[in-house]
C-alpha positions as CSV (number, residue, x, y, z in Angstrom):
1,X,70.5,19.7,-4.4
2,X,70.1,18.0,-1.4
3,X,68.8,21.0,1.2
4,X,64.8,21.1,0.4
5,X,64.9,24.4,2.0
6,X,66.9,26.4,-0.7
7,X,65.2,27.4,-3.8
8,X,67.3,27.3,-7.1
9,X,67.0,29.8,-9.8
10,X,65.8,28.3,-13.1
11,X,64.9,29.8,-16.4
12,X,61.8,28.8,-19.1
13,X,63.5,27.4,-22.0
14,X,60.4,26.3,-23.5
15,X,56.4,26.7,-23.3
16,X,54.0,24.8,-25.0
17,X,50.2,25.4,-25.2
18,X,48.3,21.9,-24.4
19,X,45.3,23.6,-23.7
20,X,43.5,27.0,-23.1
21,X,44.7,27.2,-19.3
22,X,47.4,24.3,-19.4
23,X,51.4,24.8,-20.4
24,X,54.0,22.4,-20.0
25,X,57.0,24.7,-19.1
26,X,60.4,23.4,-19.9
27,X,62.8,24.6,-16.9
28,X,66.4,25.0,-16.5
29,X,68.2,25.0,-13.6
30,X,70.8,28.0,-13.8
31,X,73.7,27.1,-11.8
32,X,75.6,24.2,-13.6
33,X,76.7,22.4,-10.6
34,X,73.2,22.2,-9.1
35,X,71.6,21.1,-12.7
36,X,74.3,18.6,-13.1
37,X,73.5,17.5,-9.4
38,X,69.7,17.2,-9.4
39,X,68.6,13.8,-9.7
40,X,64.5,12.5,-9.4
41,X,62.3,9.5,-10.1
42,X,59.3,9.6,-12.1
43,X,56.4,10.5,-10.0
44,X,58.1,13.2,-7.6
45,X,57.3,16.5,-7.8
46,X,59.0,20.0,-7.3
47,X,57.9,22.9,-5.2
48,X,57.6,25.7,-8.3
49,X,58.2,29.0,-6.7
50,X,57.5,32.4,-8.5
51,X,59.3,35.0,-6.6
52,X,57.3,37.9,-4.6
53,X,54.3,35.4,-5.4
54,X,54.6,32.0,-3.5
55,X,55.5,28.3,-4.4
56,X,52.8,25.3,-5.6
57,X,53.6,21.5,-5.7
58,X,53.8,20.4,-9.5
59,X,54.7,16.9,-11.1
60,X,57.8,16.6,-12.7
61,X,57.1,14.9,-16.3
62,X,60.3,14.7,-17.7
63,X,62.5,11.9,-18.2
64,X,64.7,11.2,-15.1
65,X,68.1,10.5,-17.1
66,X,67.7,14.0,-18.9
67,X,70.2,15.8,-16.7
68,X,69.6,19.4,-18.6
69,X,65.8,20.3,-18.0
70,X,62.8,19.5,-16.0
71,X,59.2,19.8,-17.6
72,X,56.2,20.6,-15.6
73,X,52.9,20.8,-16.6
74,X,50.5,23.4,-14.8
75,X,47.1,24.4,-15.0
76,X,46.3,28.1,-14.0
77,X,43.4,27.5,-10.9
78,X,45.2,29.3,-7.9
79,X,47.3,32.5,-7.4
80,X,50.8,31.1,-7.7
81,X,49.6,29.3,-11.0
82,X,47.4,31.8,-12.7
83,X,50.7,33.9,-12.1
84,X,53.0,31.7,-13.6
85,X,50.7,31.1,-16.6
86,X,51.6,34.9,-17.7
87,X,55.4,34.0,-17.7
88,X,57.3,33.2,-21.0
89,X,60.4,31.7,-22.4
90,X,63.3,33.6,-20.4
91,X,61.2,34.3,-17.2
92,X,63.0,32.8,-14.0
93,X,61.0,30.8,-11.7
94,X,62.8,28.7,-8.6
95,X,62.7,25.1,-7.9
96,X,62.9,23.4,-4.5
97,X,63.0,19.7,-4.2
98,X,62.8,16.7,-5.8
99,X,59.7,15.5,-3.0
100,X,58.2,12.6,-2.5
101,X,58.0,9.0,-3.7
102,X,57.7,7.5,-7.6
103,X,56.6,5.2,-9.5
104,X,58.0,1.5,-9.1
105,X,59.6,1.3,-12.4
106,X,62.4,-1.0,-11.3
107,X,60.1,-3.6,-9.7
108,X,57.9,-3.5,-12.6
109,X,60.6,-4.5,-15.1
110,X,59.7,-7.8,-16.6
111,X,55.5,-7.3,-15.8
112,X,53.2,-5.7,-18.4
113,X,52.1,-2.4,-16.9
114,X,48.5,-1.2,-17.0
115,X,48.3,3.1,-16.5
116,X,45.2,4.4,-15.6
117,X,44.5,8.1,-15.7
118,X,41.9,10.9,-15.4
119,X,41.9,14.3,-16.5
120,X,45.0,16.4,-15.9
121,X,45.8,13.0,-13.7
122,X,47.8,11.7,-16.7
123,X,50.8,14.2,-15.6
124,X,52.2,12.8,-12.8
125,X,52.7,9.5,-14.7
126,X,53.8,11.0,-18.2
127,X,57.0,10.7,-17.1
128,X,56.8,7.1,-16.5
129,X,55.5,6.5,-19.7
130,X,58.2,8.5,-21.5
131,X,60.7,5.9,-19.3
132,X,59.1,2.8,-20.0
133,X,58.9,3.5,-23.6
134,X,62.6,5.0,-23.8
135,X,63.5,1.1,-22.2
136,X,61.1,-0.9,-24.3
137,X,62.6,-3.6,-24.3
138,X,62.5,-4.0,-19.9
139,X,58.7,-3.9,-20.0
140,X,55.7,-6.4,-21.2
141,X,52.8,-5.4,-22.9
142,X,51.6,-1.5,-21.7
143,X,48.1,-0.4,-21.8
144,X,46.8,3.1,-20.8
145,X,43.7,3.6,-20.3
146,X,42.8,7.5,-20.3
147,X,39.6,9.4,-19.6
148,X,37.9,12.9,-19.7
149,X,35.1,15.0,-18.9
150,X,35.1,16.6,-22.3
151,X,37.3,16.3,-25.3
152,X,38.6,19.8,-25.0
153,X,40.4,18.3,-21.4
154,X,42.4,16.1,-23.5
155,X,45.9,16.8,-22.9
156,X,48.8,15.6,-24.7
157,X,47.2,14.9,-27.8
158,X,50.6,14.1,-29.6
159,X,52.0,11.9,-26.9
160,X,49.1,9.7,-26.9
161,X,49.5,8.9,-30.9
162,X,53.0,8.4,-30.4
163,X,52.3,5.9,-27.6
164,X,49.9,4.0,-29.5
165,X,52.5,3.5,-32.5
166,X,54.5,1.9,-29.7
167,X,54.8,-1.9,-29.8
168,X,52.9,-4.1,-27.6
169,X,51.0,-1.3,-26.6
170,X,47.1,-0.2,-26.3
171,X,45.9,3.3,-25.8
172,X,42.0,3.6,-24.8
173,X,40.4,6.9,-24.6
174,X,37.1,7.9,-23.1
175,X,34.8,11.0,-22.7
176,X,32.2,11.6,-20.2
177,X,30.7,14.2,-22.6
178,X,31.7,13.4,-26.0
179,X,31.7,16.1,-29.2
180,X,30.9,15.8,-32.8
181,X,34.2,14.9,-34.0
182,X,34.7,12.6,-30.8
183,X,35.7,9.0,-32.2
184,X,36.5,7.0,-29.1
185,X,34.8,5.4,-26.0
186,X,32.0,7.3,-24.4
187,X,31.6,6.9,-20.8
188,X,33.6,7.0,-17.6
189,X,37.4,5.8,-17.5
190,X,36.5,2.7,-15.3
191,X,34.4,1.2,-18.5
192,X,37.5,0.4,-20.2
193,X,38.3,-2.0,-18.0
194,X,36.4,-4.6,-19.3
195,X,38.0,-3.9,-22.5
196,X,41.3,-4.8,-22.2
197,X,42.6,-8.1,-20.8
198,X,45.4,-8.7,-18.7
199,X,47.2,-11.4,-16.6
200,X,46.5,-10.4,-13.0
201,X,49.7,-12.0,-11.8
202,X,52.2,-10.5,-14.1
203,X,50.8,-7.1,-14.2
204,X,51.4,-3.9,-12.6
205,X,48.6,-1.1,-12.4
206,X,49.8,2.8,-11.9
207,X,47.1,5.4,-11.5
208,X,46.4,8.8,-11.0
209,X,43.6,11.2,-11.1
210,X,40.4,11.7,-9.3
211,X,40.2,10.2,-6.3
212,X,36.3,8.8,-6.9
213,X,37.9,7.0,-9.6
214,X,40.2,4.9,-7.3
215,X,37.7,4.4,-4.9
216,X,35.5,3.1,-7.7
217,X,38.3,1.6,-10.2
218,X,40.5,-0.4,-8.0
219,X,37.9,-2.8,-6.6
220,X,37.1,-3.8,-10.2
221,X,40.6,-4.8,-10.9
222,X,40.8,-6.6,-7.4
223,X,37.7,-8.7,-8.7
224,X,39.3,-9.8,-12.0
225,X,42.5,-11.1,-9.6
226,X,44.8,-8.6,-9.3
227,X,46.7,-8.4,-5.9
228,X,46.2,-5.1,-4.2
229,X,50.4,-5.1,-3.6
230,X,50.5,-4.9,-7.7
231,X,48.8,-1.4,-7.6
232,X,50.0,2.1,-7.5
233,X,48.2,5.3,-6.9
234,X,49.4,9.0,-7.3
235,X,47.3,11.0,-4.5
236,X,46.7,14.9,-4.7
237,X,46.6,16.9,-1.7
238,X,47.5,20.4,-0.9
239,X,51.0,20.5,-0.2
240,X,53.1,23.5,1.1
241,X,56.3,22.2,2.8
242,X,57.2,19.3,0.9
243,X,58.6,17.3,4.1
244,X,55.8,16.7,6.2
245,X,56.2,19.5,8.8
246,X,53.1,22.0,7.8
247,X,50.9,19.0,8.0
248,X,48.2,20.0,5.2
249,X,48.6,17.2,3.1
250,X,48.4,14.3,6.1
251,X,46.0,11.4,5.2
252,X,45.7,9.1,7.9
253,X,48.9,8.2,9.2
254,X,50.7,9.3,6.3
255,X,52.1,12.6,4.7
256,X,51.3,12.4,0.7
257,X,54.2,14.7,0.4
258,X,57.1,12.5,1.7
259,X,55.0,9.0,1.9
260,X,53.6,9.6,-1.5
261,X,52.1,10.9,-3.9
262,X,52.7,7.6,-5.1
263,X,51.7,4.9,-2.9
264,X,50.9,0.9,-2.8
265,X,46.9,0.8,-2.6
266,X,46.6,-1.9,0.0
267,X,48.1,0.8,2.1
268,X,46.5,3.8,1.4
269,X,43.1,2.0,0.9
270,X,41.7,2.4,4.2
271,X,42.5,6.3,4.2
272,X,40.5,7.0,0.5
273,X,37.3,8.8,1.0
274,X,37.3,9.1,4.8
275,X,35.9,12.4,5.7
276,X,38.4,14.8,7.0
277,X,41.1,12.9,5.7
C-alpha cells in the first residue's frame, strides 16, 4: 500500500463500545495481497473513508505486527465520525495510509518509558503500550499517567487494569471532577508527575492529549532533569490530505500529517501555543 491516494476497501469485523460516543473498530482490508503488504508503526494514522460521506484521520491503535486487522478508536463528534458510529459489523469503509511518523520505540529499547496521556489522547499511544508489553524484556520500567475530566471519560478500562498487572509497571489515573465511586487521584494529570520517580538520563517520555497539557507538563519534567530530546509528543490538527499538500495541519515549518503526528519536543516547542499556528 504505497500509493497514498488509493482508498482500499475494508470491512468492520468487530465493534467495541468504549463509552457512549466512542467505539473501537477492528477493520480487515478486503484484498489479501494489500492486507499482507500493509505495514505501519505505532503512532501512525490512517484516513478512514466512508463512501459518499468523506474521510477523517484516525490513529491506529493495534499492534504493528498484526497482519490481519487494524484497530481505530473513534469518537462521534463530526459529520464523518457520526456517520461511522452508525456502522456495524459487516459494513464497509475505506482505508488510505498509513501516514505520519510513529513513536520512537526502537530508540526507547533498554530505557524506562513514561507515558502521559489525557482524555481520548490515550488512543494514539495505545498501540505503543501494547507493543512494549508484547516485548516486555526489551524495555525498562513503564509508568502510565492518564487524566480525564470525569470518570465517564475513562476509555480502555480493561486495558488499564491489564497494564497495571504487568511487571515493573505503574499506572496512575486522575480525574478533574471525580464521581462518588472514583478511587484514584483527583486533579489534573500533571499533578501525577510528583508521584512517580524516574532517572532522567535513562527515560523516554511519550505524551499525547490536549496541547495545554504538553505546554504545562513538559517544562515540569525538564525541571527534573529530563532532556528535551527524550520527550516525544503526538500532535492533533485538522488533516485532510495526509501528505502535506492541503496545508490544514501546518504548524510553523512543519506539517503534522507528514512531519508528525509524533514529534520530538525540542523541535516543536517554539510553535506550541502560538496564535494562528
